N, C-alpha and C positions, 0 to 999 in steps of 0.2 A: 470781586464780582465775577470776573472772567473765570477764575478757578472754580467757583461754585457752579456756574453755568455749565462748564465742561464736565464736571462731575455728575451733575444731574442728567445731562444728555447721555453720558456714558452708561450710567445705571439704567436709564430709560431704554436705551438701545439694546443693552445686554439682556434685559428681560424678554424683549421681543414678544410682548403680549398683543400688540396691535399691528397689523400688517398695513403699512403706509409707505409709499415710495416718494422720492423727491420729484421724480419725472412725471408722475401721473396723478390724477385727481380722482376723488371718489365718485363713483357713479351714483351715489345716493345724494349728492348735493343737488340743490334745487335751482341753482342759478348758473347759466352759461357764462355770465360775466365773472362769477366767482372762480370758475375753472380757468378762465383765461388769465386772470390776475395771479392765480397760484402758479401757473406755468411761467408767467413773466417774473414772478418773485424767485422761482427756482433758477431761472436763467441769470438773474442778477447775482444770486448767491454763488452760482458756478463761476461767474466772472469776478468774484471777490468785491462786488459793489454792495457791501453789506448795509451801508447807510440808506441807499435808495431802496434796497429790498425791505429794510425795516419800515420805511415810510409807507411803502405800498402794502405791506402786510397789515399794518394798523388799519388802513382804509378798508382792505378786503375783509377784515374781521367783522366789520359791521354787516356784511352780507351773509354771514353764517346762518344756515337754516336747519341743518341736521346735526346729529351727534358726530357724524363723519367729518362734517365741515369744521366743527370745533377742534377735532383731533388733528386735522390738517394744519390749522392755524397754530396749535400748540406745538406740533412737531417742528415747524419752521421757526417758531419763537425760541425753542431750545437751541436750534442750530445757530441762531443769531445771538445767543447768549443773553436772552431776555426772560429769565425765569419768573420775575414778578408778573410780566404781561401774560406768560403762559398760565400761571396760576389763576389769574383773573378770568381768562378764557375757559379754564376748566370749571371754575365755580359757576360762571354763566351757563355753560353747557349743562352742568348738573342741575341747575335750577330749572332748566327747560326739559331735561331728560334725566330725571333723578334715578331711574332704574336701568340706565344704559350701562352694561358691564364694562365696556371698553373705556368709557369716560371715567367710571369709578376706579377701574384698575390703574389707569395712568395717574389719577389724582392721589390714590393711596400710595403708589410707588414714589411719587414726587414728595409727598409729605414725610414718608419714612426716610427717604434719602436726605431730607432736610432736617432730620432729627425730631420731627414733630409726630411721634408715634401715637400719642394720646389723641391728637386731633384726627389722625387717620383712622382710628379704631372704629368709630360709628359707620364710616364708609366701608371699611374692610369687612365688617360683619356680613354685609350684603353679598360678598363674593364667595362665602363659604359654600362648598358643594358644586361650584361652577368651574369653568375652565381657568379662571384666574384665582381660584381659592387658595393657592399656595401663598399669595400675598398675606392673607389673613392668618394662614398657618404660621408663617414666619414671625408675624407680630406676636402670636400666642407663645411660640417657643421662646422668643426673646424675653417676653414678660415673665414667663415661668422661670427661666434661667436667672433672671435678675432678683428673684425672691431670696430672702436672707438664708433660709434653711432648706433650700431646694434639695430634693433627693431623686435618685433615678426612678424610684417607685411612683413619684408624683406624675410621671409621664405615662403611667400605665392606666390612667383614668379613661373611662369610655368617652369622656368629653374630648379627648385628643384623637379619637379614631378618624373623624372626618379630616382633621388637619393632616394626618399621615396620608390619607388617600389623595387629598388635594396635592400634597407635595410629590407623591408618586406620579400623578398625572402630568405635572409640569416638568419634573426632572427625569422621569423614566427610570428612577432608581428603585429597584424592587425591594430594597431594604425598608422603604417606607410602607410597602404593602405588608411585609412581615411584621412591622411594628403594629399596624392596624389589627392584624390577626392575633398578635400577642395580647393586645388590649382586650379583645373579645375572649380569648382563652383565659386570661387572668380574671375576667368577670364571670367565668363559669359558663359562657355561651360558646362552647366549642363548635357547634354546628355553624354559627355565624362566622367563626374564624375560618372554618373549612371552606366556606363560600368564597373566600378570597384566594383559594388554591389556584396556582397557575393552570392554564388550559392544557399545556403540555409541559412535562417535567424534563429537566436535563441535569447534568452534574453541576451546572452553574447556578441552579435555582435553590440551593440550600435544601436538598431533598430530605435530610434528616430532620430539619425543622418541620417541614410539612408533614412528614411521617408521624411525628409526635402529635401534631394537631389532629391528624386523621385518627390516630389511636384514641385520643381523648374524646373525639366525637363519636367513637364507636364504629368507624369505618375501617375495619381491620384489613380488608383486602387492599384498600387504597394505601394503607400504611405499608404493607409488604411491597406493593408496587413501587412506592416512592423510595423505599430503602434499597431497591435494586439499582438505583442511580448513585447511592451513597458509598463512600469508602468503607470497606469492611473494618470495623473496630469492635472491641468487646461490647461496647454499648449498643452499636448498631445491630450486631448479631443477637443480643439479648432482647432488644426491642422487637426484632423480626420474629424471634421464636415466640415471644408473648403474643404478638398479633396473630401468628399462625395458630397458636393454641386457642385463642379467642374465636377464631374463624372456623374451628373444628378440624384443623389439619395437623393432627398430632405427629404424623410421620415426618412432615417437613420441619416441625418444631424440634423434634429429636435430632434431625440432621443438622439444624442450626446450632444446637448445643454441642454436638460432636465436633462440628467445624470450629466453633469458638474454643473448645477445650484443646483441640489440636494446634490451632494457630496462635493462641494466646494462653499457654499453659500456666504462665506466672502472673497473669493479669485478671483472670476472670473466674473466681471460685464459684460464682453462681451457676455457671454452666455445668460444672461437675456435680454441684449440689442438686440441680434439677434433674440431671441424669440419674443420680441416686434415687431421688424421690419417685421418678417414673418407674425405675426397675423395682423398687421396693413395693410400690403400689400394685404392680402387675404380678408380684410374687416371685420375681427372678432374683432370689437372694444372692446368688453367686455374682451376678452383674452388679447388684446393689452394693455388695461388700467391696467389689473391685473399684467402683467409682468413689466410694467413701474413703477407702484406703488411699487412693491417689490424691483425693482432695486434702486429707489430713496430712499427708506427707509434704504436699506443696504449701499448705496453709494450716499449720498446726494450731493456730490460735483463732481460727474462723469459728465463731460461736455457733452459727446454725449447724455446722458440721459436727461439732462436739456434742450438741444437743441430739443430733441425729444418731451419733455413735451410741449414746446412752439409750436412745429409743430402740436401735437395732439390737442391743444387748437383751432387751426384754421382749421384743416383739418378733424376732426372727425365730419363730417357734418351729419345732420339728414337724415333718409331714406325718410321721407315725409316732404315736405315743408308746413309750417303752413299757412292755408288760411281759408276762410269763412266756407268751408264745413268741414274741420277737426275740426274747433272750434265748429260747431254745433254738430258734432258727440261726441266730448268730453263732451259738456253740457248734452247730453242725456246718458252719460256713455257708449258710444260705441267706440271701438277702432279697427282699421284695424290691420293686422299683422305688417305692417311697423311701425304703431304708437306704437304698443307694443314693437317692437325692439328699437324704439327711446327712449322710456321710460326706457328701461333696459340698454341702453348705458350710461356709466358714462360720465359726462361732466367736462371739465376743461375750465375755462375762461382765456382769455389772461392776465387779471389782476393777476390771481392766478399764472400763469406761470412766470409773471414778478416778483412777490414777491419771488418765489423760486430762481430765478436767482440772485436777489439782496441779498438775505440771503447768498447764496453761495459766492458771490463776497465779502461780508463782511468778510468771513472766509478765502478766498484763494487769491483773487485779481489775478486770472489766466488770462493771456492775451487772450486766446481763449474764455474764458467766458465773458470778456469785449466785445469782438467782437459780441458774440451771444446776449448780452444785447442790444447793439446798433441796431442790426438787428431786434430784437423783438420790440424795441421801434418804429422803423420805420414802422414795419408792423402794429402795433397797431394804429399808426397815420394814415396810409393809409386806414385801415378798418373803422376808425371813419370818415374820410373825403371822403372815397370812391374814392381814387385817386391812381395812380401809382407814382413811384419815378420820380420826375421832373429832367430832365437832367440839370446839372449845377446849381441846387438849392444852392444858397450861404450859406443857413443855414446848410444844410447837409454837404456841403464842410467844413464848420467851425467845425462841429461835428466830422468829420473824422480826421481833424488836431488835434483837442483837444484830441481825444482818443489816437492818436499816441504819442503826446508830453507828456500828463499827465502820461502815462505808461512807460516812458523812465527813467531808473535809473539815467542817467546823460545826459547832452545835446548831442543830435545826436546819442545816444546809443539806437536807436529805436528797439522795439521788431520786429523780422523778420516777424512773422505772421501778425502783424498789418500793417507793411510796405507793405507786399504782398497784403493785402486787399485794402489799400489806393491806391497803384499804379494801381491795377486792377480797382477800382472804378473810378479813374480819367481818365484812358484810356477808360474804358467802355463808359463813357459819354463825350468823346472827350475833356476833360479838360487837354490838353497836357502841358500847362504852369504849372498847379498844379503838374502834374506827374513829370515834369522835375525838379521842385523845390524840391519835396520829394526825387527824385533820387539823386540829387546833395547833399542834406543834409545827406542822408544816406550813400553815397558811396564816397564822395569827401574829407572828413576830415580824412586824413591818417597820418598827422604829429603830432607834439607835440601840446598840447593845447596852444592857443594864442588868445588874445582878447576874442571875444565871441565864438571862435571855441574850441571844445574839441576833443580829440582823439577818433576816432570811434573804438569801441571795437570789432566790427564784431562778435557779440554774436552768439553762435551756434543756428542753426535753430531748432525750436521745431517741433515735428513730428505730431502735430495735423493737420489734413487736413482741408483745407478751405471748408465750406459748398458749395453745388452746386450753381453755378451762371451762368448766361448767358455768352456765349463766347463773346469776344471782336470782333466786326465786322471786316471783312477782309479789308485791306487797298487797295487803288487804286494805279495804276502805277506799278513801277518795283516790289515792294515787295508784289505782289498780294496774296501770300499764307500766309502772316504774320497773325498769331493768337497768343493769349496769353495762354500758358499752365499753369497748376496749380501744377505740380509735377516735380520731378527730383532733382539731386544734382550734382554739379561739381565745380571745381575750377581750375584756371590757375595761374601758378607762374609768377611773374613780380614785380619788385621793385616799390612799392608805386604807382602801377597802379590801376585803378578801377577794372580791371579784377581780380587782386590778392585778392580783398575783396569779390568776388562773390563765394558763396558756394552752390547755388541752381540753377537748370536748368532754373527755371522760372525767375531768376534774369537776366540771359543772354537774355532770350526771351523778357522780358518786356523792358530791357535796349536797345536792338536793335530796338524794336518797337518805343520807344520814340525817339531814335536817327533818325530813318527813318522819323517819322512825323515832326521832326525838320529839315529835309533835310540835316542832317549830315550823309551822306551815308558812309563816311570813317569810322566813329565810329561804325555805324551799322554793317558794314562788319567785322570790327575788333572783335566786340563782338560775332558775329555769328561764325567766324573762331575759336575763343577761345572755344566756346561750342562744335563745331564739332571735334576739335583736342584733346579735353580733354578726357582722358581714365578712369576717375574715376567713370563713370556711363554708363548706356546703351546709345548707340548712339541716340541722340534726333532727331526724324524724322522731327519735326517742324523746328528745326534750319537748318537741311540739306536742306529742301525745301525752306526756306526763303533765305538762302545763294545762292542756285541755282537760284532762281528767281532774286536776285540782280545781280548775274553774267550774267544771260541771258539778263536782261534789260540793262546792260552796254556793251553788245556785246561780252562777253567772253563765247561763246557757248560751247567750248570744256570742260571748267571747270564746266559749268552748267550741261552738260550731264553726266559728271563723278559723280557729286553729286546726280543727279536723280537716277543713277544706284545704288549708295550706299544706297540711301533711299529705293529702292526696296528690298534690302537685309534685311532690318529691319522692313519694314512696314507690319502690320498685318491686316489693314483695306482694304477690297477689293475695295470699292468705291474710297478710296484715292489712292490705288495702280493703279486703272484704270486711274485716272487723271494724275498720274505721267507718266504712259506709253504714254498718249496723249501728255503731254508736251515734253517728250523725242522724240516722233515722229515728232513734229514740228521742233525741232532742227535737227533731222536726215534728214528731207526733205530739209531743208535749206542747209545742208552739202552735198546734192546730194546722200545721202545714202538711195536710194529709197526702196530697198528690205527690209532693216532693219526697215525703217519707217513703211512700210506696216505690218510687223510682230508686231511692237509695237502697231499699231492701232488695229489690230485684237485681240491682247491680251487685250487691253483696253476694247473693246466691249464685249469680252467673260467674263471679270470680272464684267462689269457693262453695260448690254444691253441698259440701259437708258442714257448712256453718249452721248448726242446729238452731241457735237462738234467732238468727235471721229468718230461717225457714218457718219457725214457730210463730214469730211475730207477724210475718207476712200472711200466714194461714189465719191467724186471729183477726187481722185487719180485713182479710177477704171475707171471712165469715160474718163480720159486722157490717158488711155491705159497702165498704169503702171502695 
């Protein structure tokens, strides 16, 4: 008993939630006699006359009139090693003052120290968000850690945000504040995360963390300011340059790239690559070639650089087209300024670019490099034959299949990047049968290997982005807004369903497109619904619009309107936003919501004055007297 009492007292005193002293009484007590007896009790305790102090304390407890009185009795009961009596006084006090935070905090701490966490829980909930909220936070953390399959990601739930804030208030540990910000950022509410930013930044406040929060919240100047306190690393300099670019300060961004390339020549290929892109875009081919050469010398297998080398070979065109007059001038030893510039511009032939790619492929066999190699071969062929890609060319179709299958480690374990390109290519040129075959091979083998089928491993998606390519044309009919996007990530649970194998937004997008083209509207709707309802990534505007179009085309106007409104919440393209307002107005007019339809049309025209259908419909409705 003595050990238990000492432990409880120690824990109680360590928390220091309630300020009470042995030598003084609370001014909130209502009885002068109560004060006197407390002082007498304290004197007895000081003189080690614990028996007499205990008898006097029990009598004085009957005079308690306020929450502070009960706490005074409880404190002395702990000192006298009387935890049972202390608990009874806490219970009595809470019966009279159920919302008193001090009584509640002491009782919660007492119960948790006694191992009665479940009993403490209903009391602890009341403390959340207050100055004693860390008691409830500690219970929540302990319960979560006790779960059988607990993972770090479980603590990134928004439900833990207040627990982190309460813990920060009690401990003064800023790591809890960063945890709360991380929870908001993980939920996609970067503005709310940034609201927790320190009032003043220092090198001790994790400036790089807050800079990333500011960047994702779109506060690029704040991001740059925070990074000024961070240690300069390749990642810090690249983040700074990105933020500077976003804020319109290209000169400072270039300076950051130069600094990164100079200080970390063997660590940061992206800096040299960005310098190449900036020089190439501005037409400074000499600088562009210099940056690209330095990049490839230091990082010979850096795929973006190899792709850029191939691009340079085709697009670093002369300033002056060679013709009879330029030839005559050259023969006489005369050069125009543009001819001088042409002679000074380094040249790369497509054949040289191809050799570089093939040498790197021999060393790495990287899937993204395989794709770049195929595209370069096609471009060389087109330049030699002076043709564009022929839609449905059977030879090229065979080359796509060969690329996909030869780079699969096992049957049907196709590389996601190559599958993405193959599906895009087949859909782009309306080879839906080929696209369907690849889709089924990639996503239908979910069971144990049997006959010629093998289990689909659903390999993780590589983060290398596809090179720019033309968008797939819009479909006709119900799914008029269907286009194939090239980014995103999501997944939906489902036993042995195709949806359970999808890990990227483009997979849902292309899958629904193929289903629609095959007139399998039920499957298209199922895939689009899975994309819209999945919360693992930002809401896909394309999937929302495609599903809304499908609903609208099948007569489900209310569901379609709801999705259009949801798309407006996440859409950032003004012209697309205008088109959504127009589609919404059409539904609203059909539903006899005339005033709302007019508002939608006016909003569409304000966003895109060139939206002819919205202007025409608005004019018609005005002429009809609406």
